[in-house]
N, C-alpha and C positions, 0 to 999 in steps of 0.2 A: 643599342641598349647596353648599359653597363651590367656588371655582374650583380650588383646590389639590387637593382630593380628586378632582375630575373629571379633572384632568390626570394624577394618579397612576393612576386607574382606566383611563384611555385608554392610558397607557404599559404597564400590566399586560396589557391586552388585546392590545396590539401585540406584546409579548414572546411571549404565548401563540400568536399567529398566526405569528410568525417561527419558533417552535419546531415548530409543526405543519408549516410549509413545509419545514423542515430534515428532519423525519422522513419526509415524502413523498419528498423528493429522495434521502435515504439509502436508502429502500426501493427506489426506482427504480434507483439505481446498483447495489444489491445484486442485484436481479433480472437486470440486464443482465450483470453480471460472472459470474453463476452459470448463465446460460442456455447451451444448446448452440449452437455456431456453425451457421450456416445451410448452409454449403457442404459439410459432412461427410456422408458416407454412413453410415447407421446401423450397418452391420456393420463398418465400418472406422474407427470413431470413436476406437478405442484407439491406433491406430498413430501418428497425429500427436502425441498426448500423450506417448507413450513416446519418440519421437524428440526432441521439444522438451525433455523432462526430461533425457535423456542429454546433449544439447548444453548445457543450462543447468548440469548437474553438471560437465561438462568445463571450461566457462568459469569457474565458481565455484572449482573446484579449482585451476586455473591462477592465478587472481587471488590466492587465499589463499597459494599456494606462492610467488608472486612477492613478496608483502608480507612473508612470513616470511623469505625469502631476503634481502631488502633490510634488514630489521630486524636479523637476525643478523649480516649483513655490517657494518652500521653499528656495532653493539655491539662486534664484534671489533676494528674499527679504532679505536673510541673508547677502549676499555679495554685495548688490547694492551700499552701501555707500563707498566701497573701490575704 
């Protein structure tokens, strides 16, 4: 084998090794994100999720309402003279 084909084979093996490391890291991150928190009691685990979801909904609703208000206000001011 010549040097060029050895270099290509080495690069190919290195790419496969990098892909394998990325898969392992992605699997580890996925498991961490979908695991239960350690500090929650088993019977009360639904309460923090509900509270967090309600707070997140209120913040998202306020953000979307503010953006729509600013957009509509800008459009009214921009095209009022037409």
